[in-house]
All heavy atoms as an XYZ file, in Angstrom:
884
protein
N      -3.659     -9.663     26.742
C      -2.656     -9.434     25.724
C      -1.335     -9.197     26.421
O      -1.230     -8.380     27.311
C      -3.046     -8.206     24.882
C      -1.985     -7.897     23.818
S      -2.261     -6.406     22.836
C      -3.951     -6.577     22.376
N      -0.319     -9.925     26.051
C       1.006     -9.732     26.617
C       1.761     -8.664     25.866
O       1.341     -8.274     24.766
C       1.823    -11.053     26.572
O       2.109    -11.313     25.193
C       1.106    -12.202     27.228
N       2.885     -8.256     26.403
C       3.628     -7.211     25.717
C       4.173     -7.741     24.409
O       4.327     -7.049     23.424
C       4.766     -6.645     26.600
O       5.654     -7.731     26.925
N       4.436     -9.073     24.334
C       4.915     -9.670     23.110
C       3.840     -9.597     22.038
O       4.078     -9.380     20.872
C       5.349    -11.149     23.310
C       6.635    -11.221     24.068
O       7.406    -10.247     24.103
O       6.863    -12.320     24.615
N       2.553     -9.861     22.459
C       1.433     -9.739     21.480
C       1.315     -8.357     20.913
O       1.143     -8.166     19.759
C       0.138    -10.159     22.141
C       0.084    -11.622     22.538
O       0.799    -12.415     21.894
O      -0.746    -11.968     23.430
N       1.398     -7.367     21.797
C       1.274     -6.006     21.342
C       2.365     -5.634     20.360
O       2.106     -4.999     19.315
C       1.307     -5.032     22.550
N       3.614     -6.015     20.640
C       4.685     -5.650     19.720
C       4.583     -6.364     18.406
O       4.905     -5.800     17.347
C       6.033     -5.886     20.397
O       6.231     -7.289     20.565
N       4.099     -7.602     18.411
C       3.942     -8.323     17.153
C       2.837     -7.693     16.289
O       2.911     -7.666     15.062
C       3.680     -9.816     17.320
O       2.475    -10.017     17.921
N       1.780     -7.208     16.944
C       0.658     -6.573     16.210
C       1.102     -5.291     15.555
O       0.591     -4.893     14.542
C      -0.495     -6.268     17.157
C      -1.295     -7.465     17.519
C      -2.393     -7.107     18.492
O      -2.564     -5.937     18.788
O      -3.060     -8.046     18.934
N       2.051     -4.607     16.169
C       2.441     -3.282     15.664
C       3.593     -3.346     14.687
O       4.053     -2.246     14.290
C       2.740     -2.398     16.876
C       1.503     -2.157     17.699
C       1.786     -1.383     19.003
O       2.938     -0.935     19.171
O       0.908     -1.246     19.815
N       4.072     -4.474     14.336
C       5.220     -4.573     13.443
C       4.845     -4.485     11.996
O       4.177     -5.371     11.480
C       5.992     -5.865     13.724
C       6.716     -5.841     15.032
C       7.567     -7.110     15.223
O       7.673     -7.917     14.323
N       8.229     -7.183     16.370
N       5.170     -3.359     11.385
C       5.052     -3.166      9.956
C       6.239     -2.347      9.570
O       6.498     -1.308     10.181
C       3.763     -2.422      9.606
C       3.668     -1.933      8.138
C       3.524     -3.140      7.187
C       2.520     -0.972      7.986
N       7.015     -2.840      8.618
C       8.117     -2.036      8.135
C       7.721     -1.551      6.732
O       7.109     -2.252      5.949
C       9.425     -2.816      8.127
O       9.380     -3.837      7.173
N       8.078     -0.293      6.484
C       7.856      0.349      5.182
C       9.147      0.919      4.690
O       9.886      1.587      5.446
C       6.818      1.438      5.321
C       5.428      0.957      5.783
C       4.599      2.179      6.173
C       4.729      0.177      4.661
N       9.430      0.659      3.448
C      10.639      1.190      2.799
C      10.219      1.834      1.497
O       9.342      1.334      0.805
C      11.612      0.012      2.510
C      12.887      0.405      1.898
C      13.840     -0.842      1.726
N      13.459     -1.619      0.609
C      12.940     -2.837      0.644
N      12.731     -3.454      1.790
N      12.625     -3.498     -0.471
N      10.791      2.983      1.201
C      10.458      3.653     -0.066
C      11.692      3.609     -0.973
O      12.779      3.953     -0.610
C      10.026      5.118      0.203
C       9.740      5.831     -1.150
C       8.834      5.188      1.095
N      11.429      3.138     -2.212
C      12.445      3.096     -3.253
C      11.955      3.988     -4.378
O      10.741      4.185     -4.536
C      12.662      1.688     -3.732
C      13.024      0.721     -2.658
C      13.064     -0.728     -3.153
O      12.684     -1.025     -4.308
O      13.478     -1.611     -2.341
N      12.881      4.509     -5.160
C      12.485      5.323     -6.330
C      13.048      4.672     -7.552
O      14.201      4.341     -7.685
C      13.014      6.751     -6.114
C      12.431      7.411     -4.957
N      11.232      8.056     -5.031
C      12.850      7.543     -3.665
C      10.944      8.566     -3.851
N      11.908      8.237     -2.990
N      12.129      4.422     -8.556
C      12.462      3.789     -9.792
C      11.761      4.450    -10.944
O      10.499      4.531    -10.964
C      12.083      2.305     -9.805
C      12.713      1.484     -8.706
N      13.996      1.052     -8.754
C      12.191      1.029     -7.540
C      14.280      0.385     -7.640
N      13.183      0.343     -6.900
N      12.501      4.976    -11.895
C      11.911      5.530    -13.134
C      10.718      6.448    -12.872
O       9.660      6.319    -13.499
C      11.490      4.421    -14.081
C      12.662      3.562    -14.508
O      13.796      4.111    -14.645
O      12.486      2.380    -14.753
N      10.903      7.387    -11.964
C       9.817      8.355    -11.717
C       8.686      7.844    -10.805
O       7.675      8.551    -10.627
N       8.837      6.693    -10.275
C       7.819      6.124     -9.379
C       8.421      5.994     -7.939
O       9.548      5.629     -7.807
C       7.370      4.705     -9.809
C       6.569      4.726    -11.037
N       7.077      4.852    -12.274
C       5.228      4.542    -11.215
C       6.116      4.789    -13.228
N       5.004      4.631    -12.579
N       7.597      6.236     -7.000
C       7.960      5.913     -5.615
C       7.324      4.589     -5.311
O       6.119      4.360     -5.521
C       7.369      6.999     -4.666
N       8.144      3.641     -4.894
C       7.642      2.268     -4.579
C       7.694      2.095     -3.078
O       8.771      2.170     -2.469
C       8.508      1.192     -5.281
C       7.996     -0.217     -4.919
C       8.502      1.387     -6.812
N       6.530      1.913     -2.458
C       6.431      1.668     -1.029
C       6.406      0.184     -0.805
O       5.434     -0.484     -1.209
C       5.149      2.336     -0.449
C       5.061      2.077      1.030
C       5.127      3.805     -0.707
N       7.434     -0.318     -0.200
C       7.529     -1.752      0.039
C       7.165     -2.048      1.473
O       7.802     -1.554      2.417
C       8.989     -2.276     -0.221
C       9.101     -3.757     -0.018
C       9.426     -1.890     -1.632
N       6.089     -2.784      1.650
C       5.588     -3.119      3.001
C       6.018     -4.530      3.384
O       6.137     -5.403      2.564
N       6.188     -4.672      4.717
C       6.474     -6.016      5.224
C       5.760     -6.120      6.588
O       6.064     -5.383      7.546
C       7.968     -6.199      5.433
C       8.331     -7.578      5.934
C       9.769     -7.760      6.035
N      10.063     -9.155      6.190
C      11.256     -9.689      6.211
N      12.289     -8.917      6.011
N      11.372    -10.973      6.403
N       4.752     -7.006      6.605
C       3.939     -7.155      7.806
C       2.479     -6.807      7.505
O       2.157     -6.465      6.368
N       1.650     -6.897      8.502
C       0.220     -6.673      8.317
C      -0.088     -5.158      8.344
O       0.543     -4.431      9.154
C      -0.607     -7.356      9.416
C      -0.480     -8.886      9.336
C      -1.327     -9.575     10.385
O      -1.986     -8.914     11.166
O      -1.321    -10.821     10.337
N      -0.979     -4.732      7.491
C      -1.441     -3.336      7.570
C      -2.872     -3.382      8.092
O      -3.796     -3.853      7.421
C      -1.407     -2.672      6.175
C       0.000     -2.789      5.543
C      -1.791     -1.183      6.313
C       0.074     -2.276      4.131
N      -3.004     -2.948      9.336
C      -4.266     -3.016     10.023
C      -4.417     -1.778     10.896
O      -3.623     -0.875     10.834
C      -4.433     -4.310     10.794
C      -3.331     -4.534     11.803
O      -2.639     -3.569     12.211
O      -3.097     -5.704     12.192
N      -5.449     -1.781     11.714
C      -5.713     -0.615     12.592
C      -4.524     -0.220     13.416
O      -4.261      0.957     13.637
C      -6.944     -0.905     13.443
C      -7.477      0.314     14.247
C      -7.830      1.442     13.339
C      -8.675     -0.148     15.053
N      -3.748     -1.178     13.885
C      -2.592     -0.912     14.704
C      -1.401     -0.277     13.959
O      -0.575      0.398     14.549
C      -2.133     -2.196     15.436
N      -1.363     -0.508     12.660
C      -0.166     -0.081     11.911
C      -0.497      0.911     10.789
O       0.436      1.426     10.132
C       0.529     -1.307     11.273
O      -0.374     -1.959     10.383
C       1.033     -2.291     12.311
N      -1.776      1.161     10.496
C      -2.144      1.955      9.307
C      -1.678      3.408      9.422
O      -1.445      4.041      8.376
C      -3.676      1.862      9.042
C      -4.460      2.713     10.034
C      -3.964      2.248      7.604
N      -1.465      3.904     10.593
C      -1.024      5.305     10.733
C       0.265      5.538     10.023
O       0.397      6.540      9.292
N       1.233      4.668     10.219
C       2.533      4.833      9.571
C       2.422      4.719      8.037
O       3.091      5.414      7.297
N       1.519      3.834      7.611
C       1.324      3.590      6.183
C       0.717      4.859      5.557
O       1.200      5.352      4.537
C       0.362      2.365      6.010
C       0.058      2.008      4.610
C       1.063      1.652      3.712
C      -1.237      1.974      4.166
C       0.760      1.271      2.415
C      -1.550      1.598      2.866
C      -0.535      1.255      1.972
N      -0.296      5.438      6.161
C      -0.904      6.663      5.713
C       0.116      7.800      5.662
O       0.152      8.567      4.700
C      -2.040      7.093      6.623
C      -3.346      6.437      6.341
C      -4.487      7.162      7.126
N      -5.650      6.347      7.115
C      -6.176      5.785      8.214
N      -5.649      5.969      9.391
N      -7.246      5.055      8.100
N       0.911      7.914      6.718
C       1.930      8.951      6.794
C       2.900      8.881      5.657
O       3.204      9.907      5.015
C       2.642      8.863      8.144
C       3.660      9.941      8.402
C       3.028     11.319      8.484
C       4.416      9.627      9.702
N       3.390      7.676      5.351
C       4.355      7.547      4.260
C       3.725      7.966      2.898
O       4.288      8.683      2.112
C       4.857      6.064      4.151
C       5.616      5.796      2.856
C       5.792      5.802      5.361
N       2.488      7.452      2.667
C       1.791      7.829      1.414
C       1.569      9.317      1.306
O       1.787      9.949      0.269
C       0.496      7.080      1.303
C       0.594      5.553      1.122
C      -0.774      4.902      1.194
C       1.260      5.190     -0.162
N       1.103      9.950      2.406
C       0.867     11.370      2.387
C       2.147     12.165      2.197
O       2.179     13.136      1.424
C       0.206     11.827      3.724
C      -1.243     11.470      3.768
O      -1.947     11.306      2.779
N      -1.729     11.241      4.973
N       3.233     11.780      2.876
C       4.514     12.490      2.739
C       4.995     12.425      1.309
O       5.586     13.409      0.786
C       5.535     11.975      3.720
C       5.250     12.428      5.145
C       6.233     11.903      6.156
O       7.074     11.043      5.772
O       6.221     12.355      7.320
N       4.877     11.255      0.678
C       5.339     11.143     -0.713
C       4.599     12.147     -1.620
O       5.221     12.839     -2.416
C       5.073      9.728     -1.225
C       6.050      8.685     -0.756
C       5.564      7.278     -1.128
C       7.432      8.928     -1.306
N       3.306     12.265     -1.440
C       2.546     13.133     -2.306
C       2.813     14.582     -1.977
O       2.885     15.439     -2.926
C       1.044     12.785     -2.239
C       0.872     11.397     -2.894
S      -0.811     10.951     -3.101
C      -0.653      9.191     -3.223
N       2.977     14.949     -0.710
C       3.361     16.292     -0.346
C       4.663     16.674     -0.984
O       4.873     17.784     -1.421
C       3.415     16.440      1.188
C       4.104     17.733      1.590
C       2.001     16.380      1.770
N       5.564     15.722     -1.045
C       6.905     15.937     -1.683
C       6.889     15.898     -3.182
O       7.899     15.968     -3.843
C       7.916     14.918     -1.103
C       8.263     15.166      0.355
O       7.995     16.276      0.850
O       8.771     14.240      0.987
N       5.715     15.698     -3.813
C       5.554     15.702     -5.235
C       5.701     14.384     -5.949
O       5.677     14.294     -7.169
N       5.743     13.286     -5.161
C       5.803     11.938     -5.784
C       4.367     11.442     -5.891
O       3.732     10.958     -4.989
C       6.595     10.977     -4.888
C       7.977     11.449     -4.612
N       8.985     11.368     -5.552
C       8.534     12.017     -3.529
C      10.076     11.880     -5.029
N       9.842     12.294     -3.833
N       3.822     11.600     -7.102
C       2.411     11.253     -7.314
C       2.227      9.984     -8.159
O       1.081      9.581     -8.417
C       1.605     12.425     -7.912
C       1.553     13.584     -6.941
C       2.149     12.821     -9.272
N       3.312      9.375     -8.562
C       3.240      8.064     -9.229
C       3.771      7.060     -8.225
O       4.974      6.938     -8.012
C       4.023      8.071    -10.527
C       3.376      8.986    -11.549
C       3.923      8.927    -12.914
N       5.301      8.485    -13.014
C       5.924      8.289    -14.166
N       5.298      8.538    -15.328
N       7.185      7.887    -14.207
N       2.872      6.370     -7.570
C       3.167      5.537     -6.404
C       2.744      4.090     -6.698
O       1.678      3.804     -7.213
C       2.470      6.041     -5.130
C       2.735      5.140     -3.969
C       2.861      7.484     -4.858
N       3.627      3.178     -6.316
C       3.351      1.758     -6.348
C       3.473      1.230     -4.918
O       4.491      1.496     -4.249
C       4.340      0.995     -7.277
C       4.085     -0.504     -7.227
C       4.269      1.503     -8.706
N       2.471      0.510     -4.481
C       2.531     -0.132     -3.131
C       2.776     -1.601     -3.334
O       1.955     -2.319     -3.928
C       1.229      0.106     -2.349
C       1.290     -0.588     -0.997
C       0.939      1.613     -2.177
N       3.973     -2.029     -2.933
C       4.416     -3.428     -3.123
C       3.955     -4.199     -1.889
O       4.457     -4.024     -0.780
C       5.921     -3.512     -3.260
C       6.395     -4.884     -3.578
O       5.664     -5.863     -3.383
O       7.583     -5.032     -4.023
N       2.966     -5.099     -2.117
C       2.343     -5.868     -1.022
C       2.863     -7.288     -0.986
O       2.250     -8.174     -0.353
C       0.844     -5.836     -1.152
C       0.235     -4.461     -1.081
C      -1.288     -4.529     -1.448
C       0.392     -3.849      0.262
N       3.985     -7.561     -1.631
C       4.513     -8.922     -1.715
C       4.680     -9.617     -0.345
O       4.403    -10.749     -0.161
C       5.849     -8.947     -2.457
O       5.676     -8.353     -3.738
C       6.418    -10.342     -2.593
N       5.116     -8.799      0.644
C       5.324     -9.337      2.007
C       4.321     -8.834      2.972
O       4.563     -8.729      4.182
C       6.762     -8.999      2.478
C       7.800     -9.628      1.556
C       9.226     -9.404      2.092
O       9.455     -9.769      3.243
O      10.066     -8.915      1.360
N       3.119     -8.562      2.482
C       1.987     -8.147      3.325
C       0.919     -9.239      3.266
O       0.221     -9.352      2.287
C       1.430     -6.790      2.870
C       0.196     -6.447      3.671
C       2.487     -5.705      2.960
N       0.817    -10.050      4.358
C      -0.097    -11.182      4.333
C      -1.535    -10.819      4.630
O      -2.453    -11.585      4.381
C       0.436    -12.119      5.407
C       1.103    -11.166      6.385
C       1.665    -10.042      5.541
N      -1.773     -9.604      5.199
C      -3.138     -9.261      5.581
C      -3.300     -7.729      5.593
O      -2.409     -6.988      5.987
C      -3.405     -9.789      7.015
C      -4.698     -9.325      7.569
C      -5.895     -9.946      7.192
C      -4.840     -8.282      8.481
C      -7.132     -9.550      7.719
C      -6.017     -7.820      8.970
C      -7.185     -8.490      8.589
N      -4.470     -7.273      5.129
C      -4.869     -5.898      5.308
C      -6.285     -5.858      5.800
O      -7.022     -6.765      5.557
C      -4.751     -5.065      4.013
C      -5.649     -5.626      2.923
C      -3.293     -4.990      3.540
C      -5.671     -4.763      1.632
N      -6.642     -4.813      6.546
C      -8.018     -4.682      6.996
C      -8.653     -3.450      6.373
O      -8.091     -2.807      5.492
C      -8.107     -4.659      8.523
C      -7.552     -3.413      9.173
O      -7.146     -2.469      8.470
O      -7.556     -3.354     10.426
N      -9.867     -3.142      6.875
C     -10.606     -2.009      6.246
C      -9.852     -0.676      6.386
O     -10.012      0.203      5.510
C     -12.011     -1.955      6.822
O     -11.921     -1.698      8.248
N      -9.114     -0.481      7.435
C      -8.396      0.730      7.610
C      -7.310      0.851      6.502
O      -7.069      1.980      5.992
C      -7.777      0.878      8.987
O      -6.852     -0.133      9.249
N      -6.668     -0.222      6.165
C      -5.694     -0.209      5.085
C      -6.329      0.068      3.732
O      -5.818      0.780      2.909
C      -4.950     -1.575      5.062
N      -7.522     -0.549      3.549
C      -8.303     -0.258      2.302
C      -8.612      1.242      2.184
O      -8.495      1.809      1.139
C      -9.578     -1.102      2.260
C      -9.423     -2.600      2.190
C     -10.769     -3.267      2.339
C      -8.685     -3.042      0.974
N      -9.012      1.807      3.288
C      -9.308      3.241      3.297
C      -8.089      4.058      2.954
O      -8.184      5.077      2.230
N      -6.956      3.686      3.487
C      -5.705      4.440      3.213
C      -5.368      4.276      1.719
O      -4.906      5.282      1.091
C      -4.573      3.898      4.081
N      -5.557      3.104      1.175
C      -5.243      2.906     -0.284
C      -6.178      3.760     -1.155
O      -5.771      4.415     -2.111
C      -5.376      1.439     -0.656
C      -4.210      0.554     -0.196
C      -4.583     -0.935     -0.420
C      -2.912      0.883     -0.943
N      -7.469      3.728     -0.806
C      -8.461      4.493     -1.609
C      -8.151      5.996     -1.527
O      -8.169      6.712     -2.540
C      -9.883      4.158     -1.140
C     -10.887      5.200     -1.749
C     -10.269      2.771     -1.526
N      -7.871      6.466     -0.322
C      -7.603      7.909     -0.130
C      -6.335      8.283     -0.935
O      -6.332      9.349     -1.626
C      -7.370      8.245      1.343
N      -5.280      7.469     -0.869
C      -4.078      7.795     -1.601
C      -4.302      7.682     -3.103
O      -3.761      8.500     -3.889
C      -2.970      6.812     -1.183
N      -5.097      6.718     -3.556
C      -5.438      6.638     -4.974
C      -6.152      7.880     -5.478
O      -5.807      8.485     -6.502
C      -6.307      5.392     -5.159
C      -6.969      5.273     -6.497
N      -6.251      4.962     -7.645
C      -8.274      5.460     -6.894
C      -7.135      4.935     -8.658
N      -8.331      5.221     -8.223
N      -7.118      8.345     -4.731
C      -7.891      9.556     -5.092
C      -6.954     10.762     -5.092
O      -7.019     11.583     -6.015
C      -9.033      9.792     -4.108
C     -10.183      8.805     -4.326
C     -11.324      9.127     -3.423
N     -12.395      8.177     -3.646
C     -13.323      7.883     -2.751
N     -13.293      8.434     -1.559
N     -14.289      7.044     -3.053
N      -6.118     10.878     -4.075
C      -5.202     12.025     -3.999
C      -4.232     12.026     -5.160
O      -4.020     13.053     -5.800
C      -4.493     12.025     -2.701
C      -3.650     13.271     -2.481
C      -3.177     13.399     -1.077
N      -2.482     14.644     -0.910
C      -1.760     14.940      0.150
N      -1.704     14.076      1.149
N      -1.157     16.081      0.228
N      -3.657     10.857     -5.453
C      -2.685     10.764     -6.562
C      -3.348     11.163     -7.893
O      -2.831     11.927     -8.666
C      -2.120      9.346     -6.647
N      -4.573     10.653     -8.120
C      -5.280     10.962     -9.381
C      -5.586     12.471     -9.416
O      -5.499     13.097    -10.459
C      -6.552     10.186     -9.483
C      -6.160      8.668     -9.791
C      -7.275      7.929    -10.207
N      -7.936      8.541    -11.372
C      -8.600      7.950    -12.300
N      -8.641      6.646    -12.304
N      -9.156      8.603    -13.296
N      -5.979     13.035     -8.328
C      -6.270     14.469     -8.227
C      -5.064     15.339     -8.569
O      -5.184     16.456     -9.001
N      -3.899     14.798     -8.293
C      -2.640     15.504     -8.530
C      -2.028     15.150     -9.889
O      -0.905     15.488    -10.210
C      -1.638     15.225     -7.384
C      -2.025     15.740     -6.009
C      -1.117     15.179     -4.963
C      -2.010     17.275     -6.019
N      -2.791     14.381    -10.705
C      -2.306     14.005    -12.004
C      -1.431     12.787    -12.016
O      -0.704     12.529    -12.992
N      -1.437     11.985    -10.943
C      -0.561     10.831    -10.822
C      -1.392      9.568    -10.787
O      -2.525      9.516    -11.303
N      -0.843      8.551    -10.152
C      -1.537      7.258    -10.071
C      -1.004      6.517     -8.850
O       0.053      6.792     -8.328
C      -1.211      6.429    -11.318
O       0.169      6.175    -11.408
N      -1.830      5.566     -8.437
C      -1.410      4.646     -7.360
C      -1.781      3.226     -7.851
O      -2.898      3.018     -8.314
C      -2.149      4.915     -6.035
C      -1.687      3.984     -4.914
C      -1.327      4.728     -3.698
C      -2.770      2.945     -4.627
N      -0.788      2.337     -7.798
C      -0.985      0.965     -8.182
C      -0.545      0.078     -7.028
O       0.261      0.515     -6.183
C      -0.218      0.624     -9.431
N      -1.049     -1.163     -7.016
C      -0.575     -2.132     -6.038
C       0.094     -3.295     -6.782
O      -0.235     -3.543     -7.981
C      -1.756     -2.681     -5.146
C      -2.256     -1.586     -4.231
C      -2.883     -3.198     -6.004
N       1.023     -3.964     -6.120
C       1.737     -5.026     -6.802
C       2.023     -6.130     -5.786
O       2.044     -5.911     -4.548
C       3.062     -4.482     -7.304
N       2.226     -7.330     -6.299
C       2.623     -8.472     -5.476
C       1.557     -8.889     -4.484
O       1.909     -9.352     -3.353
N       0.321     -8.788     -4.831
C      -0.764     -9.100     -3.928
C      -0.851    -10.605     -3.633
O      -0.925    -11.425     -4.536
C      -2.122     -8.617     -4.489
C      -2.052     -7.097     -4.679
C      -3.272     -8.987     -3.591
C      -3.212     -6.579     -5.480
N      -0.856    -10.940     -2.331
C      -0.961    -12.289     -1.894
C      -2.440    -12.763     -1.894
O      -3.331    -11.884     -1.780
C      -0.347    -12.448     -0.468
C       1.108    -12.077     -0.444
C       1.963    -12.871     -1.475
O       1.895    -14.065     -1.521
N       2.663    -12.156     -2.328
N      -2.731    -14.019     -1.968
C      -4.137    -14.488     -2.101
C      -5.074    -13.956     -1.023
O      -6.184    -13.548     -1.373
C      -4.007    -16.043     -2.050
C      -2.655    -16.256     -2.620
C      -1.760    -15.126     -2.178
N      -4.722    -13.908      0.305
C      -5.676    -13.406      1.246
C      -5.986    -11.905      1.016
O      -7.147    -11.489      1.188
C      -4.972    -13.548      2.628
C      -3.928    -14.597      2.359
C      -3.538    -14.440      0.952
N      -4.994    -11.127      0.592
C      -5.214     -9.704      0.290
C      -6.055     -9.561     -0.972
O      -6.932     -8.715     -1.069
C      -3.879     -8.969      0.263
C      -4.093     -7.525     -0.223
C      -3.153     -9.003      1.603
N      -5.712    -10.394     -1.948
C      -6.470    -10.353     -3.223
C      -7.938    -10.630     -2.956
O      -8.842     -9.991     -3.538
C      -5.913    -11.391     -4.199
N      -8.241    -11.545     -2.047
C      -9.614    -11.900     -1.730
C     -10.334    -10.695     -1.113
O     -11.486    -10.391     -1.468
C      -9.678    -13.061     -0.792
C     -11.038    -13.527     -0.435
C     -11.698    -14.224     -1.580
N     -13.012    -14.697     -1.116
C     -14.127    -14.567     -1.842
N     -14.087    -14.063     -3.031
N     -15.268    -14.994     -1.353
N      -9.671     -9.978     -0.238
C     -10.256     -8.773      0.409
C     -10.544     -7.729     -0.684
O     -11.621     -7.108     -0.694
C      -9.328     -8.221      1.512
C      -9.319     -9.221      2.678
C      -9.786     -6.864      1.961
C      -8.273     -8.966      3.703
N      -9.618     -7.492     -1.595
C      -9.785     -6.535     -2.670
C     -10.963     -6.964     -3.551
O     -11.728     -6.081     -3.972
C      -8.530     -6.370     -3.475
C      -7.323     -5.703     -2.724
C      -6.111     -5.699     -3.616
C      -7.655     -4.337     -2.248
N     -11.087     -8.245     -3.823
C     -12.229     -8.703     -4.664
C     -13.566     -8.504     -3.961
O     -14.518     -8.035     -4.571
C     -12.017    -10.206     -4.963
C     -10.911    -10.493     -5.949
C     -10.567    -11.969     -6.025
O     -11.387    -12.812     -5.582
O      -9.506    -12.268     -6.558
N     -13.588     -8.875     -2.679
C     -14.873     -8.772     -1.944
C     -15.342     -7.315     -1.839
O     -16.536     -7.054     -1.800
C     -14.690     -9.333     -0.529
C     -14.603    -10.818     -0.419
C     -14.220    -11.274      0.997
C     -15.881    -11.495     -0.879
N     -14.408     -6.366     -1.825
C     -14.767     -4.954     -1.671
C     -14.912     -4.274     -3.035
O     -15.300     -3.103     -3.089
C     -13.765     -4.201     -0.848
O     -12.447     -4.329     -1.461
C     -13.672     -4.759      0.588
N     -14.542     -4.954     -4.085
C     -14.622     -4.320     -5.449
C     -13.402     -3.447     -5.734
O     -13.358     -2.882     -6.835
N     -12.462     -3.357     -4.845
C     -11.299     -2.477     -5.088
C     -10.361     -3.108     -6.124
O      -9.528     -2.364     -6.670
C     -10.562     -2.208     -3.791
C     -11.289     -1.261     -2.869
C     -10.539     -1.062     -1.561
C     -11.555      0.087     -3.559
N     -10.537     -4.378     -6.400
C      -9.699     -4.971     -7.466
C     -10.017     -4.352     -8.822
O      -9.194     -4.389     -9.759
C      -9.857     -6.485     -7.504
C     -11.275     -6.964     -7.800
O     -12.233     -6.255     -7.363
O     -11.433     -7.985     -8.468
N     -11.223     -3.707     -8.939
C     -11.589     -3.087    -10.209
C     -11.252     -1.600    -10.208
O     -11.349     -0.937    -11.223
C     -13.085     -3.283    -10.459
C     -13.443     -4.747    -10.667
C     -14.933     -4.950    -10.997
N     -15.833     -4.515     -9.947
C     -16.197     -5.230     -8.903
N     -15.784     -6.478     -8.799
N     -17.042     -4.769     -7.992
N     -10.846     -1.090     -9.038
C     -10.502      0.333     -8.926
C      -8.984      0.556     -8.966
O      -8.535      1.511     -9.658
C     -11.094      0.920     -7.572
C     -10.651      2.329     -7.375
C     -12.618      0.795     -7.572
N      -8.298     -0.242     -8.213
C      -6.834     -0.095     -8.144
C      -6.138     -0.901     -9.227
O      -6.400     -2.089     -9.371
C      -6.330     -0.563     -6.741
C      -6.875      0.157     -5.509
C      -6.424     -0.516     -4.281
C      -6.450      1.646     -5.547
N      -5.216     -0.291     -9.945
C      -4.423     -0.974    -10.905
C      -3.543     -1.997    -10.149
O      -2.920     -1.610     -9.124
C      -3.545     -0.038    -11.689
N      -3.493     -3.234    -10.623
C      -2.747     -4.273     -9.918
C      -1.758     -4.963    -10.858
O      -2.111     -5.242    -12.005
C      -3.736     -5.268     -9.346
O      -3.070     -6.351     -8.712
N      -0.587     -5.232    -10.356
C       0.489     -5.856    -11.132
C       1.102     -6.982    -10.365
O       1.086     -6.985     -9.129
C       1.549     -4.846    -11.513
C       0.968     -3.712    -12.361
C       0.384     -2.580    -11.771
C       1.017     -3.788    -13.740
C      -0.130     -1.601    -12.549
C       0.480     -2.789    -14.517
C      -0.093     -1.683    -13.928
O      -0.604     -0.711    -14.702
N       1.672     -7.949    -11.070
C       2.285     -9.083    -10.412
C       3.476     -8.682     -9.569
O       3.679     -9.200     -8.489
C       2.702    -10.136    -11.469
N       4.285     -7.726    -10.084
C       5.424     -7.258     -9.318
C       5.536     -5.732     -9.399
O       4.925     -5.101    -10.296
C       6.731     -7.815     -9.916
O       6.954     -7.266    -11.217
C       6.736     -9.348     -9.969
N       6.256     -5.151     -8.514
C       6.463     -3.721     -8.534
C       7.221     -3.318     -9.805
O       6.927     -2.287    -10.399
C       7.275     -3.253     -7.293
N       8.131     -4.148    -10.281
C       8.825     -3.863    -11.513
C       7.836     -3.764    -12.710
O       7.970     -2.903    -13.548
C       9.862     -4.975    -11.766
C      10.603     -4.748    -13.099
C      11.679     -5.786    -13.260
N      12.739     -5.462    -12.319
C      13.867     -6.115    -12.237
N      14.087     -7.136    -12.975
N      14.782     -5.730    -11.364
N       6.849     -4.646    -12.706
C       5.846     -4.620    -13.768
C       5.024     -3.262    -13.686
O       4.740     -2.682    -14.699
C       4.846     -5.777    -13.656
C       5.493     -7.124    -13.992
O       6.554     -7.159    -14.638
O       4.891     -8.120    -13.566
N       4.720     -2.881    -12.460
C       3.961     -1.629    -12.256
C       4.724     -0.417    -12.734
O       4.181      0.489    -13.380
C       3.568     -1.499    -10.806
N       5.984     -0.389    -12.406
C       6.870      0.712    -12.778
C       7.027      0.743    -14.350
O       7.037      1.828    -14.954
C       8.216      0.673    -12.125
C       9.185      1.663    -12.678
C       8.058      0.947    -10.591
N       7.080     -0.409    -14.974
C       7.320     -0.456    -16.384
C       6.050     -0.285    -17.234
O       6.183     -0.318    -18.462
N       4.942     -0.133    -16.626
C       3.668     -0.040    -17.368
C       3.615      1.141    -18.324
O       4.197      2.091    -18.237
C       2.502      0.002    -16.465
C       2.413      1.305    -15.625
C       1.131      1.308    -14.760
N       0.967      2.584    -14.161
C       1.305      2.904    -12.930
N       1.900      2.032    -12.162
N       1.104      4.083    -12.442
């Protein structure tokens, strides 16, 4: 593995926006074992700060692995336990397939866009 390979594997940008009482986490890049720590941290900090209505915008996320699924499930459970919700939006076909194979498409509320999720 070259240093270029390592840096490309670790590239995930996360941005948090606030819309109508929802925190929208906008991801860009893959969420996998190399990057899931930052993803978990953002979700946890939002809930610690009292933001329990969360939308994860996956429009620019081409791939997630089992560690990302675990982070989503944990955040979903925590949000529900705090009287909130966690939804996903903008799911790309490869990510949709992973959610279908694991049955999480029936657990996590899913919307075409983050705007749709916020407006629900």
